[in-house]
Backbone as CSV, one residue per row, in Angstrom:
resi,resn,N_x,N_y,N_z,CA_x,CA_y,CA_z,C_x,C_y,C_z
1,UNK,0.883,-0.447,-0.041,0.210,0.021,0.012,0.957,1.356,-0.189
2,UNK,2.222,0.840,-0.482,3.105,2.818,-0.123,2.970,2.936,-1.550
3,UNK,2.624,2.429,-2.872,2.544,3.042,-4.187,1.312,4.358,-4.289
4,UNK,1.714,6.008,-4.653,0.463,6.484,-4.634,-0.343,6.449,-5.064
5,UNK,-0.694,5.872,-5.769,-2.247,5.654,-7.258,-2.995,4.400,-6.408
6,UNK,-2.375,3.472,-5.602,-3.291,2.566,-3.963,-3.665,3.332,-3.227
7,UNK,-3.028,4.209,-2.581,-2.883,5.060,-2.028,-4.597,6.152,-1.772
8,UNK,-4.139,6.893,-3.023,-4.582,7.705,-3.732,-6.994,7.212,-4.235
9,UNK,-6.336,6.235,-4.996,-7.096,5.154,-4.640,-8.239,5.140,-3.373
10,UNK,-7.698,4.561,-2.730,-8.255,4.192,-0.720,-8.907,5.374,-0.625
11,UNK,-8.239,6.338,-0.699,-9.017,7.617,-0.481,-10.201,8.106,-1.396
12,UNK,-10.016,7.611,-2.843,-10.934,7.815,-3.074,-12.607,6.996,-2.838
13,UNK,-12.323,5.309,-2.625,-12.854,4.635,-2.911,-13.835,5.499,-1.076
14,UNK,-13.006,5.684,-0.236,-13.218,6.296,1.263,-14.365,7.750,0.767
15,UNK,-14.133,8.120,-0.319,-15.104,9.363,-0.517,-16.330,8.931,-0.960
16,UNK,-16.279,8.173,-1.847,-17.548,7.470,-2.135,-18.842,6.244,-1.664
17,UNK,-17.684,6.451,0.267,-18.786,6.127,1.136,-19.254,7.266,1.592
18,UNK,-19.389,8.116,0.664,-20.112,9.529,1.753,-21.067,9.050,1.445
19,UNK,-22.301,8.695,-0.008,-23.278,8.354,-0.676,-23.847,7.868,0.001
20,UNK,-23.204,6.810,1.089,-23.883,5.823,1.952,-24.213,6.066,2.816
21,UNK,-23.800,6.940,3.614,-24.270,7.683,4.594,-26.377,7.665,5.028
22,UNK,-26.525,6.907,5.772,-27.641,7.385,6.096,-28.922,8.733,6.358
23,UNK,-27.921,9.203,7.104,-28.577,10.792,7.494,-27.724,12.014,7.021
24,UNK,-27.559,12.852,7.163,-27.748,13.934,6.290,-26.657,14.531,6.736
25,UNK,-26.985,14.339,8.739,-26.234,14.843,10.023,-24.774,13.626,9.913
26,UNK,-25.167,12.675,9.663,-23.996,11.537,9.655,-22.857,11.612,8.511
27,UNK,-23.729,12.204,6.977,-22.675,12.435,5.906,-22.032,13.416,6.193
28,UNK,-22.598,14.756,6.432,-21.823,15.904,7.138,-20.289,15.692,8.172
29,UNK,-20.681,14.446,8.925,-19.914,14.351,9.743,-18.855,13.416,9.197
30,UNK,-19.448,13.094,8.540,-17.878,12.160,8.018,-17.517,12.350,6.569
31,UNK,-17.605,13.792,6.118,-17.240,14.479,5.328,-16.222,15.074,5.493
32,UNK,-16.531,15.767,6.704,-15.636,16.080,7.552,-14.425,15.610,7.969
33,UNK,-14.734,14.501,8.417,-13.696,13.149,9.139,-12.262,13.261,7.372
34,UNK,-13.406,12.959,6.582,-12.539,12.495,5.748,-11.858,13.855,4.837
35,UNK,-12.170,14.614,4.408,-11.323,16.112,4.438,-10.107,16.210,5.476
36,UNK,-10.984,15.714,6.822,-9.494,16.255,7.426,-8.406,15.461,7.537
37,UNK,-8.504,13.865,7.126,-7.790,13.117,7.077,-7.028,12.952,5.821
38,UNK,-7.786,13.500,4.398,-7.203,14.051,2.838,-6.213,15.157,3.171
39,UNK,-6.425,15.944,3.695,-5.643,17.137,4.020,-4.011,16.441,4.522
40,UNK,-3.918,14.979,4.983,-2.883,14.783,6.208,-1.909,14.010,5.326
41,UNK,-2.687,14.076,3.940,-2.633,12.021,2.878,-1.056,12.454,2.434
42,UNK,-0.823,13.588,2.320,0.959,13.669,1.654,0.714,13.664,0.153
43,UNK,-0.333,13.196,-0.080,-1.237,13.090,-2.017,-1.193,14.618,-2.451
44,UNK,-1.032,15.541,-3.301,-1.090,16.335,-3.734,-2.492,16.487,-4.268
45,UNK,-3.044,15.329,-5.684,-3.685,15.485,-5.532,-5.378,15.492,-5.502
46,UNK,-4.953,14.617,-4.160,-6.303,14.613,-3.296,-6.365,15.642,-2.519
47,UNK,-5.222,16.337,-2.300,-5.585,17.791,-1.531,-6.006,18.965,-1.991
48,UNK,-6.187,18.582,-3.443,-6.734,18.922,-4.495,-8.115,19.178,-4.841
49,UNK,-8.309,17.955,-4.408,-9.625,17.271,-4.319,-10.275,18.094,-3.279
50,UNK,-9.605,18.438,-2.490,-10.501,18.151,-0.733,-10.003,20.168,-0.749
51,UNK,-9.599,20.671,-1.406,-10.169,22.137,-1.658,-11.697,22.041,-2.622
52,UNK,-11.450,21.109,-3.575,-12.508,21.312,-4.479,-14.043,21.173,-3.504
53,UNK,-13.756,20.381,-2.909,-14.875,19.979,-1.834,-15.281,21.143,-1.233
54,UNK,-14.351,21.547,-0.573,-14.504,22.972,0.715,-15.589,23.434,-0.094
55,UNK,-15.051,24.208,-0.891,-14.943,24.658,-2.092,-17.160,25.072,-2.283
56,UNK,-17.650,23.536,-2.511,-19.242,23.559,-3.138,-19.648,22.839,-1.882
57,UNK,-19.171,22.725,-0.437,-19.641,21.963,0.606,-20.983,22.640,0.653
58,UNK,-21.598,23.722,0.108,-22.906,23.464,1.012,-23.783,23.264,-0.536
59,UNK,-23.399,22.875,-1.584,-24.206,22.296,-2.512,-24.037,20.509,-2.299
60,UNK,-22.842,20.421,-1.487,-23.234,18.824,-1.415,-23.527,18.686,-1.051
61,UNK,-23.310,18.925,0.045,-23.897,18.817,1.543,-26.001,18.796,1.162
62,UNK,-26.107,20.257,0.624,-27.334,20.310,-0.079,-28.244,19.279,-0.770
63,UNK,-26.709,17.988,-1.800,-27.835,16.974,-2.314,-27.824,16.272,-1.201
64,UNK,-27.037,16.323,0.251,-27.474,14.534,0.736,-28.670,15.269,0.534
65,UNK,-29.315,16.150,1.560,-30.795,16.559,1.647,-31.583,16.284,0.995
66,UNK,-31.301,17.069,-0.433,-32.708,16.584,-1.260,-32.102,15.076,-2.096
67,UNK,-31.022,14.983,-2.822,-30.693,13.264,-3.654,-30.881,14.046,-5.306
68,UNK,-31.380,14.968,-5.112,-32.198,15.840,-6.827,-30.737,15.702,-7.870
69,UNK,-30.228,15.142,-8.650,-29.792,15.448,-10.000,-29.516,16.297,-11.464
70,UNK,-28.485,17.006,-11.822,-29.181,17.710,-12.783,-28.487,17.170,-14.174
71,UNK,-29.009,15.698,-14.182,-28.410,14.314,-15.124,-29.723,15.173,-16.355
72,UNK,-30.965,15.302,-15.873,-31.959,16.037,-16.641,-31.738,17.027,-17.796
73,UNK,-30.946,18.667,-16.928,-30.885,19.595,-17.391,-29.846,19.194,-18.227
74,UNK,-28.095,18.170,-17.661,-27.041,18.355,-18.803,-27.918,16.929,-20.208
75,UNK,-28.316,16.339,-20.130,-29.190,15.461,-21.539,-29.604,16.402,-22.284
76,UNK,-30.589,17.626,-20.850,-31.494,18.317,-22.741,-30.522,19.332,-22.827
77,UNK,-29.393,19.599,-22.606,-28.530,20.726,-23.152,-27.672,19.992,-23.770
78,UNK,-27.286,18.850,-24.056,-26.437,17.767,-24.578,-27.564,17.499,-25.862
79,UNK,-28.945,17.976,-26.008,-29.525,17.712,-27.350,-29.920,19.016,-27.666
80,UNK,-30.002,20.186,-27.421,-29.733,21.455,-27.954,-28.640,21.662,-28.493
81,UNK,-27.305,21.249,-28.018,-26.049,21.113,-28.473,-26.071,20.645,-29.918
82,UNK,-26.809,19.296,-29.718,-26.663,18.552,-30.807,-27.520,19.088,-32.558
83,UNK,-28.897,19.999,-31.457,-29.203,20.577,-32.750,-28.733,22.033,-33.553
84,UNK,-28.176,22.317,-32.068,-27.708,23.423,-33.006,-26.373,23.464,-34.297
85,UNK,-25.218,22.438,-33.851,-24.487,21.792,-34.895,-25.153,21.596,-36.287
86,UNK,-26.638,21.186,-35.825,-27.420,20.395,-37.165,-27.828,21.551,-37.583
87,UNK,-28.315,22.908,-36.911,-28.736,23.728,-37.557,-27.627,24.806,-38.123
88,UNK,-26.803,24.629,-38.341,-25.407,25.190,-39.292,-25.791,25.309,-40.259
89,UNK,-25.417,26.971,-40.237,-25.957,27.359,-42.291,-27.299,27.871,-41.825
90,UNK,-27.974,27.759,-40.995,-29.161,28.373,-41.329,-29.313,29.643,-40.797
91,UNK,-29.673,30.840,-41.484,-29.906,32.321,-41.206,-29.912,32.775,-40.477
92,UNK,-31.690,32.503,-39.619,-32.270,33.018,-39.341,-32.332,32.215,-37.392
93,UNK,-32.457,33.048,-36.140,-32.064,32.521,-35.162,-33.633,31.104,-34.946
94,UNK,-34.829,31.953,-35.316,-35.939,31.216,-35.429,-35.920,29.639,-35.885
95,UNK,-35.062,29.937,-37.312,-35.015,28.038,-37.580,-33.861,27.360,-36.522
96,UNK,-33.214,27.730,-35.673,-32.140,26.747,-35.328,-33.371,26.480,-34.210
97,UNK,-34.039,27.876,-33.205,-34.522,27.389,-32.333,-36.013,26.211,-32.383
98,UNK,-36.682,26.205,-33.935,-37.221,25.205,-34.569,-37.063,23.963,-34.562
99,UNK,-35.445,24.018,-34.996,-34.847,22.562,-34.960,-34.217,21.786,-33.974
100,UNK,-34.233,22.897,-32.628,-34.084,22.242,-31.081,-35.074,22.017,-30.618
101,UNK,-36.541,22.718,-31.146,-37.463,22.627,-30.720,-37.593,20.786,-30.943
102,UNK,-37.266,20.728,-32.656,-37.899,19.355,-33.336,-36.747,18.165,-32.431
103,UNK,-35.990,18.427,-32.545,-34.684,17.746,-31.778,-35.034,17.523,-30.278
104,UNK,-35.205,18.554,-29.513,-35.335,17.801,-27.876,-36.952,17.592,-27.529
105,UNK,-37.469,18.417,-28.342,-39.348,17.326,-27.736,-39.471,16.280,-28.212
106,UNK,-38.643,16.026,-29.535,-38.413,14.733,-29.970,-39.841,14.581,-30.916
107,UNK,-40.292,15.610,-31.594,-41.625,15.190,-32.252,-41.511,14.158,-33.238
108,UNK,-43.294,13.563,-33.742,-42.442,12.740,-34.691,-42.450,14.025,-36.015
109,UNK,-41.643,12.999,-37.175,-41.687,13.618,-38.368,-42.803,13.210,-39.622
110,UNK,-43.452,14.271,-39.836,-44.220,13.895,-40.752,-44.066,13.199,-41.663
111,UNK,-44.704,11.768,-42.024,-44.461,11.180,-43.522,-44.928,11.368,-45.007
112,UNK,-43.650,11.019,-45.385,-43.550,11.412,-46.451,-44.392,10.718,-48.097
113,UNK,-45.470,10.715,-48.601,-46.302,10.169,-48.860,-45.232,9.989,-50.503
114,UNK,-45.107,9.232,-51.530,-44.679,9.562,-52.919,-46.329,8.341,-53.571
115,UNK,-45.931,9.407,-54.611,-46.970,8.078,-55.516,-46.954,7.272,-56.583
């Protein structure tokens, strides 16, 4: 366990145990203990991660209370970015917005009938 990569992997696994805590109070106490120990780990990437966790502390603890993810918003943003790429070359924003609605709204395309 003297390899830095193995030690860093252990710190990562210990951090992931934060998500398994039964209550928000337990989770906050666990995260405080984890950050205290990780600061003393002598691993610079782990220390940098602790600084990031501490700078986002309120949001991390708020997630433990609500457990709401922004995955739906990220997925919608991905669809919009794809629509913007497909709408490249249109001269008006209304055309681009129409393409975004078409892709993000998953609207059915009309069937083209040929005789």
